All heavy atoms as an XYZ file, in Angstrom:
980
protein
N     116.304     85.616     70.261
C     115.055     84.964     70.581
C     115.232     84.063     71.810
O     114.316     83.895     72.585
C     114.588     84.151     69.367
C     113.164     83.693     69.453
S     111.913     84.943     69.810
C     111.870     85.883     68.340
N     116.426     83.504     71.924
C     116.698     82.629     73.080
C     116.548     83.409     74.386
O     116.028     82.882     75.377
C     118.115     82.032     72.946
C     118.521     81.180     74.111
C     117.713     79.925     74.148
N     118.097     79.157     75.326
C     117.580     78.028     75.657
N     116.654     77.476     74.905
N     117.943     77.408     76.725
N     117.001     84.649     74.401
C     116.886     85.475     75.611
C     115.416     85.683     75.961
O     115.039     85.628     77.128
C     117.591     86.807     75.422
N     114.583     85.909     74.953
C     113.142     86.093     75.191
C     112.531     84.809     75.755
O     111.734     84.845     76.685
C     112.431     86.494     73.892
C     110.933     86.576     74.002
C     110.492     87.706     74.883
N     109.038     87.737     74.929
C     108.314     87.910     76.016
N     108.906     88.152     77.162
N     107.014     87.895     75.974
N     112.930     83.687     75.172
C     112.438     82.416     75.674
C     112.833     82.219     77.136
O     112.005     81.833     77.955
C     112.983     81.246     74.836
C     112.650     79.915     75.447
C     111.381     79.381     75.313
C     113.596     79.205     76.185
C     111.055     78.158     75.881
C     113.276     77.983     76.761
C     112.011     77.451     76.603
N     114.085     82.492     77.445
C     114.554     82.330     78.827
C     113.779     83.239     79.774
O     113.419     82.832     80.877
C     116.052     82.608     78.923
C     116.885     81.515     78.270
O     116.351     80.405     78.036
O     118.065     81.805     77.963
N     113.506     84.467     79.333
C     112.766     85.417     80.168
C     111.337     84.906     80.418
O     110.862     84.888     81.554
C     112.705     86.776     79.464
C     111.877     87.807     80.206
C     111.705     89.089     79.429
O     112.493     89.345     78.484
O     110.780     89.839     79.749
N     110.681     84.470     79.359
C     109.313     83.962     79.480
C     109.291     82.700     80.332
O     108.427     82.531     81.205
C     108.681     83.708     78.090
C     107.354     82.963     78.208
C     108.476     85.030     77.365
N     110.251     81.840     80.121
C     110.320     80.594     80.904
C     110.533     80.905     82.381
O     109.892     80.284     83.240
C     111.442     79.696     80.367
C     111.480     78.373     81.030
N     112.317     78.079     82.080
C     110.724     77.253     80.835
C     112.108     76.854     82.476
N     111.155     76.314     81.741
N     111.416     81.847     82.693
C     111.634     82.235     84.082
C     110.351     82.786     84.718
O     110.027     82.475     85.862
C     112.748     83.258     84.198
C     114.124     82.667     83.934
O     114.259     81.420     83.914
O     115.068     83.459     83.722
N     109.634     83.628     83.962
C     108.370     84.167     84.469
C     107.373     83.052     84.724
O     106.655     83.052     85.726
C     107.794     85.192     83.498
C     108.579     86.475     83.431
C     108.044     87.412     82.377
O     107.170     87.069     81.581
N     108.562     88.622     82.365
N     107.319     82.119     83.817
C     106.400     80.991     83.940
C     106.739     80.160     85.189
O     105.850     79.800     85.960
C     106.496     80.130     82.676
C     105.613     78.911     82.685
C     104.249     79.033     82.406
C     106.133     77.652     82.924
C     103.435     77.913     82.396
C     105.322     76.537     82.907
C     103.978     76.664     82.652
O     103.179     75.566     82.635
N     108.017     79.889     85.384
C     108.440     79.104     86.537
C     108.141     79.846     87.841
O     107.718     79.245     88.825
C     109.934     78.772     86.448
C     110.281     77.797     85.355
C     109.544     76.467     85.515
O     109.283     75.994     86.604
N     109.202     75.858     84.388
N     108.362     81.155     87.848
C     108.044     81.954     89.040
C     106.556     81.899     89.335
O     106.147     81.740     90.485
C     108.477     83.402     88.815
C     108.162     84.317     89.987
C     108.510     85.766     89.679
O     109.002     86.110     88.620
N     108.257     86.626     90.642
N     105.743     82.009     88.310
C     104.296     81.936     88.484
C     103.890     80.591     89.062
O     103.156     80.529     90.031
C     103.595     82.171     87.139
C     102.069     81.976     87.112
C     101.387     82.962     88.034
C     101.571     82.118     85.703
N     104.387     79.521     88.463
C     104.032     78.177     88.922
C     104.470     77.936     90.369
O     103.727     77.398     91.165
C     104.674     77.117     88.024
C     104.027     76.944     86.702
C     102.786     76.129     86.829
N     102.241     75.880     85.502
C     101.059     75.368     85.303
N     100.290     75.063     86.315
N     100.608     75.163     84.107
N     105.689     78.354     90.717
C     106.204     78.064     92.056
C     105.535     78.912     93.134
O     105.371     78.462     94.254
C     107.720     78.234     92.097
O     108.069     79.587     91.894
N     105.145     80.126     92.802
C     104.547     80.996     93.804
C     103.057     80.891     93.922
O     102.441     81.456     94.830
N     102.423     80.164     93.006
C     100.966     80.132     92.967
C     100.339     79.525     94.204
O      99.338     80.055     94.715
C     100.527     79.362     91.717
C      99.141     79.676     91.198
C      98.938     81.157     90.998
C      98.909     78.933     89.902
N     100.905     78.445     94.725
C     100.331     77.831     95.931
C     100.404     78.784     97.110
O      99.437     78.915     97.870
C     101.047     76.527     96.265
C     100.739     75.435     95.276
O      99.710     75.512     94.577
O     101.527     74.461     95.196
N     101.546     79.442     97.274
C     101.691     80.384     98.371
C     100.731     81.555     98.218
O     100.071     81.968     99.162
C     103.126     80.912     98.448
C     103.333     81.886     99.589
C     104.735     82.450     99.619
O     105.624     81.963     98.909
O     104.931     83.415    100.371
N     100.624     82.088     97.010
C      99.712     83.195     96.746
C      98.281     82.783     97.059
O      97.547     83.510     97.732
C      99.831     83.650     95.306
C      98.818     84.716     94.844
C      98.940     85.973     95.669
C      99.005     85.000     93.357
N      97.881     81.618     96.614
C      96.527     81.158     96.833
C      96.237     81.020     98.338
O      95.168     81.423     98.803
C      96.289     79.836     96.124
C      94.834     79.451     96.054
C      94.600     78.313     95.079
O      95.523     77.632     94.612
N      93.347     78.105     94.726
N      97.194     80.509     99.087
C      97.023     80.382    100.536
C      96.920     81.750    101.206
O      96.079     81.955    102.088
C      98.183     79.584    101.142
N      97.759     82.673    100.800
C      97.723     84.011    101.393
C      96.415     84.732    101.068
O      95.855     85.425    101.921
C      98.926     84.831    100.928
C     100.231     84.283    101.537
C     101.414     85.098    101.184
N     101.353     86.399    101.851
C     102.225     87.365    101.640
N     103.230     87.171    100.789
N     102.097     88.515    102.263
N      95.917     84.546     99.857
C      94.638     85.166     99.499
C      93.494     84.537    100.273
O      92.559     85.233    100.690
C      94.381     85.044     97.993
C      95.252     85.932     97.112
C      95.048     85.569     95.643
C      94.974     87.401     97.353
N      93.549     83.213    100.489
C      92.497     82.548    101.249
C      92.449     83.030    102.687
O      91.383     83.059    103.308
C      92.694     81.037    101.206
N      93.600     83.434    103.211
C      93.680     83.904    104.606
C      93.412     85.403    104.763
O      93.185     85.873    105.870
C      95.077     83.607    105.162
C      95.374     82.138    105.292
C      96.830     81.859    105.627
O      97.632     82.817    105.760
O      97.161     80.674    105.757
N      93.439     86.141    103.653
C      93.298     87.592    103.723
C      91.928     88.002    104.272
O      90.886     87.520    103.806
C      93.486     88.208    102.329
C      93.398     89.732    102.279
C      94.647     90.344    102.922
C      93.270     90.207    100.848
N      91.942     88.831    105.276
C      90.727     89.383    105.867
C      90.943     90.873    106.081
O      92.003     91.293    106.546
C      90.418     88.757    107.220
C      90.197     87.256    107.218
C      88.876     86.913    106.536
N      88.592     85.496    106.575
C      88.899     84.638    105.618
N      89.562     85.020    104.557
N      88.593     83.367    105.711
N      89.946     91.661    105.749
C      89.989     93.103    105.977
C      88.759     93.475    106.787
O      87.642     93.083    106.439
C      90.024     93.885    104.637
C      89.923     95.374    104.878
C      91.263     93.543    103.848
N      88.969     94.226    107.856
C      87.879     94.644    108.729
C      87.791     96.162    108.716
O      88.795     96.858    108.831
C      88.121     94.143    110.176
O      88.183     92.719    110.150
C      86.994     94.577    111.098
N      86.591     96.655    108.570
C      86.303     98.095    108.624
C      85.156     98.345    109.595
O      84.278     97.498    109.748
C      85.894     98.629    107.238
C      87.015     98.660    106.233
C      87.977     99.814    106.459
O      87.584    100.871    107.002
O      89.168     99.659    106.075
N      85.213     99.492    110.251
C      84.154     99.901    111.176
C      83.497    101.173    110.665
O      84.168    102.004    110.049
C      84.749    100.174    112.559
C      85.079     98.949    113.350
C      85.552     99.307    114.771
N      85.733     98.171    115.647
C      86.501     97.133    115.454
N      87.183     97.041    114.355
N      86.615     96.163    116.338
N      82.215    101.300    110.946
C      81.547    102.542    110.617
C      82.140    103.667    111.474
O      82.783    103.402    112.491
C      80.038    102.422    110.854
O      79.781    102.154    112.226
N      81.953    104.898    111.044
C      82.528    106.045    111.765
C      82.115    106.076    113.231
O      82.916    106.445    114.092
C      82.146    107.353    111.086
C      82.779    107.498    109.708
O      83.829    106.855    109.458
O      82.230    108.254    108.882
N      80.901    105.656    113.515
C      80.431    105.679    114.910
C      80.708    104.365    115.661
O      80.364    104.225    116.826
C      78.946    106.006    114.972
C      78.078    104.990    114.234
O      78.593    103.935    113.803
O      76.867    105.266    114.103
N      81.335    103.402    114.996
C      81.695    102.136    115.625
C      80.547    101.167    115.817
O      80.742    100.108    116.423
N      79.392    101.468    115.290
C      78.249    100.596    115.482
C      78.231     99.382    114.564
O      77.615     98.362    114.868
C      76.946    101.372    115.289
C      76.656    102.382    116.355
C      75.313    103.055    116.144
O      74.882    103.285    115.019
N      74.649    103.354    117.257
N      78.907     99.488    113.421
C      78.901     98.417    112.425
C      80.353     98.019    112.127
O      81.189     98.877    111.857
C      78.218     98.874    111.121
C      78.298     97.793    110.059
C      76.771     99.260    111.385
N      80.613     96.720    112.172
C      81.927     96.201    111.834
C      81.746     95.121    110.782
O      80.997     94.163    110.990
C      82.637     95.599    113.072
O      82.729     96.599    114.086
C      84.023     95.092    112.723
N      82.435     95.282    109.643
C      82.327     94.337    108.541
C      83.709     93.756    108.254
O      84.701     94.492    108.177
C      81.791     95.018    107.301
N      83.769     92.450    108.090
C      85.007     91.767    107.695
C      84.750     91.073    106.376
O      83.760     90.343    106.229
C      85.447     90.758    108.770
O      85.662     91.455    110.007
C      86.723     90.038    108.360
N      85.653     91.309    105.422
C      85.518     90.702    104.095
C      86.794     89.950    103.751
O      87.857     90.186    104.320
C      85.212     91.764    103.012
C      83.909     92.491    103.314
C      86.363     92.730    102.849
N      86.668     89.050    102.768
C      87.797     88.281    102.273
C      88.461     88.981    101.106
O      88.096     90.102    100.730
N      89.393     88.315    100.481
C      90.211     88.887     99.418
C      89.396     89.389     98.233
O      89.761     90.375     97.609
C      91.233     87.859     98.923
N      88.297     88.750     97.928
C      87.464     89.162     96.796
C      86.310     90.050     97.245
O      85.402     90.326     96.473
C      86.946     87.938     96.068
C      88.121     87.153     95.430
C      87.667     86.017     94.567
N      86.926     86.499     93.429
C      85.944     85.823     92.864
N      85.613     84.639     93.302
N      85.297     86.326     91.824
N      86.342     90.491     98.487
C      85.317     91.374     98.990
C      84.083     90.658     99.500
O      83.074     91.290     99.840
N      84.137     89.327     99.598
C      82.994     88.585    100.096
C      82.849     88.827    101.603
O      83.826     88.823    102.326
C      83.108     87.085     99.773
C      84.138     86.308    100.555
C      85.552     86.379    100.021
O      85.925     87.283     99.311
N      86.366     85.400    100.401
N      81.637     89.028    102.037
C      81.371     89.300    103.446
C      81.613     88.053    104.266
O      81.017     87.003    104.035
C      79.926     89.789    103.628
C      79.520     90.268    105.011
C      80.364     91.469    105.444
C      78.044     90.639    105.030
N      82.517     88.162    105.250
C      82.845     87.054    106.143
C      82.024     87.178    107.429
O      81.451     86.213    107.899
C      84.343     87.041    106.492
C      85.219     86.976    105.228
C      84.676     85.934    107.476
C      85.099     85.714    104.456
N      81.984     88.396    107.958
C      81.194     88.600    109.177
C      80.725     90.049    109.243
O      81.335     90.957    108.691
C      81.983     88.238    110.430
O      83.019     89.183    110.650
N      79.619     90.228    109.917
C      79.035     91.543    110.157
C      78.624     91.592    111.604
O      77.844     90.751    112.062
C      77.814     91.748    109.252
C      77.086     93.072    109.404
C      77.964     94.218    108.903
C      75.781     93.045    108.646
N      79.190     92.541    112.340
C      78.873     92.692    113.755
C      78.191     94.037    113.977
O      78.640     95.066    113.485
C      80.149     92.618    114.607
C      80.823     91.254    114.493
O      80.108     90.240    114.591
O      82.037     91.217    114.288
N      77.117     93.980    114.742
C      76.376     95.198    115.092
C      76.503     95.429    116.598
O      76.217     94.526    117.390
C      74.907     95.041    114.712
C      74.607     94.733    113.245
C      73.111     94.525    113.031
C      75.145     95.827    112.330
N      76.905     96.617    116.949
C      76.979     96.989    118.355
C      75.557     97.095    118.895
O      74.644     97.554    118.182
C      77.713     98.334    118.482
C      78.040     98.685    119.881
N      77.148     99.337    120.699
C      79.159     98.465    120.621
C      77.695     99.509    121.878
N      78.921     98.995    121.858
N      75.306     96.708    120.128
C      73.945     96.777    120.681
C      73.295     98.149    120.581
O      72.066     98.255    120.515
C      74.133     96.356    122.146
C      75.351     95.500    122.139
C      76.254     96.079    121.069
N      74.081     99.196    120.509
C      73.512    100.540    120.431
C      72.751    100.789    119.128
O      71.940    101.732    119.063
C      74.596    101.602    120.603
O      75.529    101.545    119.547
N      72.943     99.956    118.096
C      72.193    100.169    116.860
C      70.706     99.959    117.070
O      69.873    100.491    116.341
C      72.672     99.266    115.693
C      74.114     99.529    115.339
C      72.390     97.825    115.928
N      70.358     99.202    118.107
C      68.945     98.910    118.348
C      68.221    100.032    119.049
O      67.000    100.017    119.172
C      68.813     97.598    119.134
C      69.417     96.438    118.384
C      70.606     95.855    118.820
C      68.839     95.960    117.212
C      71.181     94.805    118.103
C      69.408     94.913    116.501
C      70.582     94.346    116.953
O      71.158     93.326    116.255
N      68.982    101.022    119.520
C      68.349    102.180    120.154
C      67.730    103.097    119.133
O      66.743    103.761    119.407
C      69.369    102.942    121.005
C      69.853    102.131    122.184
C      71.031    102.786    122.900
O      71.539    103.799    122.477
N      71.439    102.172    124.003
N      68.318    103.130    117.941
C      67.754    103.951    116.872
C      66.602    103.228    116.235
O      66.478    102.009    116.298
N      65.727    103.972    115.610
C      64.555    103.375    114.978
C      64.575    103.538    113.458
O      63.589    103.272    112.807
C      63.282    104.042    115.520
C      63.134    103.958    117.009
C      62.552    102.639    117.404
N      62.324    102.614    118.845
C      62.370    101.551    119.558
N      62.612    100.387    118.996
N      62.152    101.579    120.848
N      65.712    103.962    112.933
C      65.789    104.221    111.510
C      66.485    103.059    110.795
O      67.705    103.031    110.645
C      66.548    105.541    111.272
C      66.469    106.019    109.836
O      66.058    105.233    108.964
O      66.855    107.183    109.591
N      65.683    102.111    110.349
C      66.216    100.936    109.691
C      66.916    101.277    108.373
O      67.931    100.659    108.028
C      65.099     99.909    109.430
N      66.428    102.281    107.664
C      67.055    102.681    106.403
C      68.449    103.261    106.645
O      69.390    102.960    105.915
C      66.175    103.683    105.654
C      64.926    103.041    105.086
C      64.053    104.046    104.363
O      64.123    105.250    104.610
N      63.227    103.531    103.461
N      68.581    104.072    107.685
C      69.890    104.641    108.006
C      70.873    103.523    108.403
O      72.039    103.558    108.005
C      69.778    105.674    109.131
N      70.389    102.560    109.143
C      71.229    101.429    109.534
C      71.658    100.643    108.275
O      72.813    100.265    108.143
C      70.517    100.527    110.517
C      71.275     99.255    110.932
C      72.634     99.611    111.555
C      70.418     98.427    111.892
N      70.738    100.424    107.391
C      71.046     99.726    106.146
C      72.097    100.451    105.347
O      73.044     99.842    104.818
N      71.992    101.773    105.253
C      72.987    102.571    104.536
C      74.350    102.486    105.226
O      75.396    102.385    104.564
C      72.538    104.027    104.419
C      71.406    104.245    103.412
C      71.151    105.712    103.143
N      70.781    106.438    104.352
C      69.538    106.582    104.808
N      68.525    106.017    104.155
N      69.299    107.280    105.908
N      74.333    102.506    106.540
C      75.580    102.423    107.303
C      76.256    101.063    107.076
O      77.476    100.984    106.888
C      75.300    102.629    108.779
C      76.538    102.771    109.645
C      76.204    102.934    111.120
C      75.233    104.062    111.382
N      74.978    104.283    112.805
N      75.461    100.002    107.098
C      76.004     98.664    106.850
C      76.566     98.588    105.435
O      77.709     98.125    105.236
C      74.928     97.580    107.070
C      74.586     97.481    108.548
C      75.380     96.238    106.516
C      73.361     96.632    108.848
N      75.828     99.052    104.458
C      76.276     99.014    103.065
C      77.569     99.798    102.885
O      78.522     99.306    102.265
C      75.168     99.565    102.145
O      73.997     98.769    102.292
C      75.619     99.565    100.687
N      77.642    100.999    103.422
C      78.843    101.820    103.290
C      80.051    101.156    103.955
O      81.165    101.192    103.405
C      78.598    103.208    103.889
N      79.852    100.562    105.099
C      80.948     99.908    105.812
C      81.457     98.701    105.033
O      82.671     98.493    104.882
C      80.517     99.502    107.231
O      80.048    100.674    107.915
C      81.663     98.896    108.013
N      80.535     97.894    104.498
C      80.927     96.746    103.700
C      81.642     97.202    102.430
O      82.653     96.612    102.020
C      79.722     95.845    103.361
C      80.059     94.773    102.348
C      79.160     95.212    104.643
N      81.169     98.266    101.811
C      81.817     98.766    100.596
C      83.229     99.251    100.883
O      84.144     99.009    100.091
C      80.991     99.882     99.964
C      79.733     99.365     99.302
C      78.818    100.458     98.799
O      78.880    101.603     99.241
N      77.952    100.111     97.868
N      83.446     99.932    102.010
C      84.797    100.365    102.372
C      85.708     99.158    102.619
O      86.871     99.158    102.197
C      84.761    101.265    103.615
C      84.412    102.700    103.313
C      84.834    103.693    104.388
N      84.793    103.234    105.756
C      83.770    103.382    106.585
N      82.656    103.962    106.179
N      83.849    102.956    107.826
N      85.182     98.160    103.282
C      85.968     96.951    103.532
C      86.325     96.251    102.215
O      87.454     95.794    102.030
C      85.230     95.997    104.458
N      85.370     96.214    101.294
C      85.603     95.581     99.991
C      86.658     96.350     99.197
O      87.546     95.738     98.581
C      84.292     95.487     99.196
O      83.383     94.660     99.933
C      84.501     94.899     97.820
N      86.595     97.663     99.224
C      87.600     98.474     98.516
C      88.990     98.247     99.115
O      89.983     98.115     98.386
C      87.215     99.943     98.574
N      89.068     98.168    100.418
C      90.351     97.921    101.083
C      90.872     96.516    100.759
O      92.076     96.321    100.548
C      90.229     98.103    102.590
N      89.973     95.540    100.701
C      90.375     94.177    100.356
C      90.865     94.102     98.918
O      91.850     93.409     98.627
C      89.207     93.203    100.567
N      90.213     94.816     98.024
C      90.644     94.836     96.622
C      92.048     95.419     96.521
O      92.905     94.871     95.812
C      89.651     95.649     95.773
O      88.369     95.017     95.839
C      90.108     95.736     94.321
N      92.297     96.512     97.213
C      93.626     97.127     97.190
C      94.669     96.173     97.775
O      95.773     96.027     97.228
C      93.607     98.442     97.960
N      94.349     95.514     98.876
C      95.275     94.570     99.481
C      95.553     93.385     98.562
O      96.692     92.910     98.439
C      94.728     94.046    100.812
O      94.665     95.085    101.751
N      94.523     92.911     97.886
C      94.662     91.799     96.961
C      95.526     92.188     95.778
O      96.419     91.427     95.381
C      93.270     91.310     96.485
O      92.533     90.852     97.609
C      93.391     90.192     95.471
N      95.295     93.355     95.225
C      96.101     93.813     94.097
C      97.568     93.922     94.496
O      98.459     93.514     93.741
C      95.590     95.157     93.588
C      94.267     95.029     92.865
C      93.640     96.367     92.560
O      93.933     97.386     93.180
N      92.769     96.393     91.564
N      97.830     94.449     95.670
C      99.207     94.591     96.148
C      99.852     93.208     96.329
O     100.997     92.994     95.938
C      99.206     95.358     97.462
C     100.571     95.641     98.011
C     100.488     96.462     99.284
O      99.752     97.457     99.329
O     101.184     96.082    100.243
N      99.120     92.284     96.898
C      99.645     90.938     97.131
C      99.930     90.245     95.807
O     100.997     89.678     95.609
C      98.651     90.143     97.960
C      99.036     88.741     98.382
C     100.277     88.775     99.278
C      97.886     88.076     99.129
N      98.992     90.310     94.884
C      99.144     89.644     93.600
C     100.308     90.261     92.814
O     101.087     89.541     92.175
C      97.833     89.711     92.793
C      98.039     89.272     91.352
C      96.772     88.836     93.460
N     100.454     91.567     92.884
C     101.525     92.238     92.135
C     102.902     91.712     92.533
O     103.812     91.682     91.708
C     101.454     93.734     92.342
N     103.054     91.290     93.769
C     104.331     90.770     94.223
C     104.660     89.375     93.699
O     105.809     88.947     93.771
N     103.678     88.699     93.144
C     103.895     87.337     92.676
C     103.895     87.207     91.156
O     104.397     86.231     90.624
C     102.804     86.407     93.208
C     102.998     86.033     94.655
C     102.522     86.838     95.668
C     103.679     84.874     94.992
C     102.700     86.502     97.002
C     103.874     84.527     96.315
C     103.376     85.352     97.319
O     103.560     85.023     98.627
N     103.305     88.155     90.474
C     103.103     87.983     89.039
C     103.895     89.021     88.241
O     103.969     90.182     88.633
C     101.618     88.117     88.702
C     100.709     87.116     89.404
C      99.254     87.405     89.059
C     101.076     85.694     89.025
N     104.458     88.603     87.114
C     105.174     89.557     86.268
C     104.197     90.496     85.570
O     103.026     90.183     85.411
C     105.894     88.657     85.252
C     105.094     87.401     85.228
C     104.515     87.240     86.610
N     104.718     91.644     85.155
C     103.891     92.608     84.415
C     103.332     91.917     83.168
O     103.996     91.101     82.541
C     104.729     93.811     84.019
N     102.102     92.249     82.820
C     101.464     91.653     81.651
C     101.003     90.228     81.851
O     100.749     89.526     80.874
N     100.875     89.806     83.080
C     100.560     88.411     83.348
C      99.072     88.101     83.357
O      98.697     86.958     83.556
C     101.127     88.031     84.715
O     100.469     88.791     85.717
N      98.250     89.085     83.170
C      96.812     88.837     83.238
C      96.233     89.013     84.627
O      95.120     88.596     84.901
N      96.989     89.623     85.535
C      96.519     89.810     86.902
C      95.186     90.559     86.988
O      94.343     90.202     87.797
C      97.587     90.511     87.736
N      94.970     91.588     86.156
C      93.670     92.255     86.246
C      92.505     91.315     85.990
O      91.468     91.404     86.643
C      93.757     93.355     85.172
C      95.233     93.648     85.065
C      95.880     92.286     85.264
N      92.678     90.391     85.034
C      91.614     89.413     84.775
C      91.395     88.526     85.979
O      90.265     88.212     86.341
C      91.946     88.559     83.541
C      91.929     89.342     82.260
O      91.238     90.374     82.210
O      92.610     88.923     81.308
N      92.515     88.110     86.598
C      92.396     87.285     87.792
C      91.664     88.024     88.901
O      90.794     87.463     89.580
C      93.779     86.863     88.294
C      93.748     86.400     89.725
C      93.197     85.184     90.049
C      94.192     87.217     90.733
C      93.129     84.766     91.362
C      94.143     86.805     92.051
C      93.612     85.580     92.374
N      91.988     89.287     89.117
C      91.349     90.040     90.196
C      89.855     90.195     89.981
O      89.082     90.237     90.933
C      92.020     91.402     90.364
C      93.452     91.339     90.869
C      94.080     92.713     90.868
C      93.504     90.725     92.255
N      89.457     90.258     88.717
C      88.025     90.343     88.438
C      87.341     89.003     88.620
O      86.238     88.911     89.139
C      87.807     90.847     87.013
C      87.914     92.340     86.877
C      87.388     92.819     85.531
N      88.129     92.274     84.418
C      89.302     92.746     83.985
N      89.860     93.755     84.586
N      89.897     92.198     82.948
N      88.011     87.916     88.185
C      87.343     86.618     88.166
C      87.745     85.687     89.303
O      86.980     84.793     89.657
C      87.643     85.912     86.843
O      89.015     85.532     86.791
N      88.961     85.862     89.844
C      89.454     84.944     90.863
C      89.835     83.585     90.302
O      90.055     82.630     91.031
N      89.959     83.492     88.978
C      90.210     82.232     88.310
C      91.709     82.049     88.055
O      92.258     82.656     87.142
C      89.444     82.193     86.989
C      89.653     80.930     86.194
O      90.193     79.932     86.749
O      89.280     80.931     85.006
N      92.362     81.226     88.882
C      93.786     80.953     88.698
C      94.032     80.289     87.354
O      95.077     80.441     86.757
C      94.336     80.063     89.810
C      94.637     80.808     91.063
C      93.798     80.724     92.149
C      95.765     81.609     91.158
C      94.067     81.412     93.316
C      96.053     82.308     92.309
C      95.206     82.207     93.401
N      93.080     79.535     86.882
C      93.221     78.871     85.597
C      93.481     79.842     84.462
O      94.247     79.553     83.547
N      92.843     81.009     84.498
C      93.070     81.990     83.433
C      94.511     82.483     83.434
O      95.090     82.722     82.384
C      92.100     83.171     83.563
O      92.371     83.924     84.730
N      95.113     82.605     84.604
C      96.521     82.994     84.677
C      97.416     81.912     84.079
O      98.343     82.207     83.319
C      96.945     83.247     86.124
C      96.323     84.445     86.808
C      96.787     84.499     88.254
C      96.655     85.723     86.093
N      97.131     80.681     84.436
C      97.955     79.579     83.934
C      97.764     79.375     82.443
O      98.733     79.096     81.722
C      97.647     78.311     84.704
C      98.013     78.352     86.180
C      97.594     77.085     86.870
C      99.488     78.613     86.367
N      96.531     79.537     81.957
C      96.300     79.406     80.513
C      97.065     80.468     79.747
O      97.644     80.201     78.698
C      94.812     79.478     80.187
C      94.065     78.191     80.489
C      92.638     78.227     79.970
N      91.824     79.261     80.610
C      91.227     79.110     81.795
N      91.370     77.968     82.479
N      90.493     80.064     82.299
N      97.117     81.694     80.300
C      97.863     82.777     79.661
C      99.348     82.417     79.605
O      99.994     82.574     78.583
C      97.655     84.090     80.393
C      98.399     85.241     79.780
C      97.938     86.567     80.363
N      98.759     87.669     79.976
C      98.784     88.226     78.786
N      98.019     87.729     77.840
N      99.572     89.246     78.507
N      99.891     81.931     80.716
C     101.304     81.540     80.745
C     101.561     80.367     79.803
O     102.567     80.363     79.082
C     101.712     81.177     82.175
N     100.648     79.410     79.771
C     100.806     78.268     78.866
C     100.790     78.723     77.403
O     101.553     78.231     76.570
C      99.702     77.237     79.101
C      99.860     76.493     80.416
O     100.978     76.487     80.970
O      98.851     75.929     80.885
N      99.936     79.685     77.081
C      99.864     80.221     75.728
C     101.186     80.893     75.339
O     101.707     80.684     74.253
C      98.697     81.229     75.600
O      97.490     80.537     75.882
C      98.645     81.833     74.218
N     101.730     81.671     76.261
C     103.007     82.340     76.000
C     104.094     81.301     75.784
O     104.904     81.424     74.877
C     103.361     83.307     77.149
C     102.413     84.499     77.139
C     104.811     83.780     77.048
C     102.493     85.371     78.381
N     104.109     80.293     76.657
C     105.138     79.271     76.551
C     105.016     78.510     75.214
O     106.024     78.237     74.573
C     105.038     78.273     77.696
C     105.499     78.831     79.026
S     107.217     79.356     79.022
C     108.029     77.791     78.783
N     103.824     78.190     74.792
C     103.666     77.445     73.554
C     103.984     78.307     72.355
O     104.520     77.833     71.359
C     102.261     76.849     73.448
O     101.298     77.860     73.309
N     103.693     79.602     72.441
C     103.983     80.515     71.340
C     105.489     80.752     71.196
O     106.041     80.692     70.125
C     103.263     81.846     71.559
C     103.497     82.827     70.416
C     102.817     84.161     70.640
N     103.464     84.798     71.793
C     102.797     85.419     72.767
N     101.483     85.486     72.749
N     103.441     85.978     73.766
N     106.155     81.028     72.324
C     107.580     81.360     72.298
C     108.477     80.138     72.529
O     109.648     80.183     72.200
C     107.904     82.405     73.377
C     107.280     83.753     73.064
O     106.891     83.975     71.885
O     107.198     84.597     73.971
N     107.922     79.101     73.138
C     108.726     77.968     73.565
C     109.313     77.126     72.443
O     110.346     76.495     72.608
N     108.695     77.149     71.308
C     109.183     76.322     70.234
C     110.289     76.942     69.412
O     110.897     76.300     68.592
N     110.577     78.225     69.669
C     111.591     78.923     68.875
C     112.860     79.121     69.692
O     112.800     79.602     70.812
C     111.056     80.268     68.395
C     109.894     80.100     67.432
C     109.425     81.406     66.936
N     108.772     82.105     68.058
C     108.114     83.243     67.925
N     108.059     83.842     66.782
N     107.538     83.799     68.957
N     113.963     78.802     69.151
C     115.253     78.952     69.825
C     116.229     79.722     68.952
O     117.399     79.451     68.907
C     115.857     77.559     70.133
C     114.997     76.769     71.042
N     114.922     76.988     72.402
C     114.136     75.759     70.769
C     114.070     76.132     72.932
N     113.583     75.383     71.972
N     115.761     80.690     68.198
C     116.609     81.446     67.261
C     117.739     82.139     67.974
O     117.753     82.945     68.717
C     115.795     82.488     66.460
C     114.591     81.843     65.775
O     114.719     80.706     65.312
O     113.544     82.519     65.699
């Protein structure tokens, strides 16, 4: 049981020490995607939130607002998917397996990760068999 405690404690310490760095790296993460024709450029953050949207002046030559809307939506969705993949990869490097990372990626709540680690520590921490 002592080995399990040491393993859990090490994971907990790794999580605590790397959390500030992970949070900073996620705050800085930006993913940019362009539409196939280069008319729309979307930049999103780690959680897929739209940071900026740039339209090339040539979009105003067309008169199809619905097509432009679809192009913008598709470009933002591609950027969001790429940001999600980048975020998952980044988080995987900081957190042990079974750490609740999928919940974090859905919610962005660091507290849920820490509560999970605290629960493990309190459950296993009192036993030294």
